[in-house]
Phi, psi and omega in degrees: 000317179296320180295320181298314180295321179297317179297318179298321180296317180297315180298319181297316180296316181296326179294320179294316181297325184290339179293149175300152179302327175226132182280356182185295197298312181300316179296320179297317180296315179296318180295323179289329181087008178198155174271139173253118186243124175289127188230160173288133182286350183183054176242105181305136180094337182240312178200111183192127175290140178276190183298337178265004180084008179274126180289138180219152177145166180297313178294322179300316180293329176290325173298314180297327178296319177296317178298320179295322179297326183273312190252353192056036181204104183291350181276350182274060178216137175251129181262123179253110180294132183227131173287156186304315185291340183269356187303310183297318184289321180295318179293314182297326182283352179080017178288338175231154177276328181209145176252113176234087193211065182027063182251129182283130176284113177231163180296315183295322179293319180292317178294334179278358174120355177268113185262104184280134185265352181158191182237115179260354174202119176273120186227180177199151185279141178220191182227149172236138179225166171283140181301326182293346177292337178075023181256129179243007180208144177296337179289354177257016181264019180304125179082002184284154170267133185232123176282134183209152180274140181286148173075027182236161171296335178302315180298318180291317180297323179301311180297318180297317183296314180292320179294317181296331182257013175062035181249150176276144185227137168246095180279126178251106193260138179230152183291327182235158178293326179298318178295320180295316182290321178295321179295317177297315182296331180277353179098008181294330183232156176285328185217163176228138181231140173193188176300147183303322178299320179292327179299314181293325178291312183291331180299329179295337182272349183294155179302324178222083186308323184289350179277358186243148184233132173270121183288156188286338185290136169248117193258003183202167168263127180231079176284112184262139181193170178292150177226144176229173174285163184271006190264008186209094185293326180296318179295319175306314182293323179296313180293319180299311185282344170298313178294318180297327177294321178297317179293313181299320179299317178296317179304321186268001179076023178269121184238172177299326183284328186247007187298325178297313181294324183293344174297339180271359183298148175269355179291119183298329178294319178293318183295321177292318179302315188269007173082010178288327177234146175086167180240044185291322176293316180302324181294339178261001183088014181246178172284155180292347177267019183306314182285325174302315180295325178298307184293322177300326184276315189235354185088190178266180184300317180299320179294318178298315182298308187295320184283336183262318183229350186264214188299331182269008181244165176294338185283319174057051173280135177286152183301313177052233180295343181270007171287163176299153178304329181282354180236028174090003180257193183248355181287119190212134180239138172299154182289147171267103181195000000 
């Protein structure tokens, strides 16, 4: 009996070893020659093609970071614009390899098949109104009409907030965020609601941006992050550790400008990050220079943040909760060791 159990254990282990390192996604991406990333069709700072058709944004750069980790080429990515309501079905159907599209991590979404790899932007829902409305608090929106996008946590949070505060609501629902913002800008609604980051982005598109005010209330937690399917743990780890590599690089002072020089560092943490020591990339099915290629291509998390939504962008969102844990924020990466 003891020999039988021992033999079964050996056979089980050998069976596991015999399986491919990845049952699908990484090989499919490599065979295709490009990553397919689900993207926001039009949110400045996160996902939006510029005048030349080049995609730009914080989420876009995280997609490029994954491509760089795999191909050592951030250009080997195709961006597929996806409306909010279609996100779960598009991901589940395998039309995209990863969804990085300002999507809130919720229990229902995860149980429904969207496997979130982490949080690349800590956000919260807010409201924007015209200054001439004379409203300085969301608690004064009783009876207001509010433009909101369909099929989002934003729509659910809006109803919850008004109900919890005993206020009447006229929700004016649109299929896309673009339709919602245009309707608000045209005067169809008294207020417009979305994630606070989106409010600052969308205000730039208004006919007269200075005529609009973002109210102070934040009515929800909106942890935004990449999502993959639940059927490939190796792929999950690649997307997860791509973000952690961006955070770790910022923590260690590794930038796009100095990443080549930092390979000569004697700091063991830097050497492990950049593949000089250890086989951390190999363990994921990548090259050991996976993180070096990421930073060389897009910079670290702080660089991505500042150029897309922070001080170096028109949006100028403060780091806040998205600062490193060592600087009062929540961005924190497990150690590479």
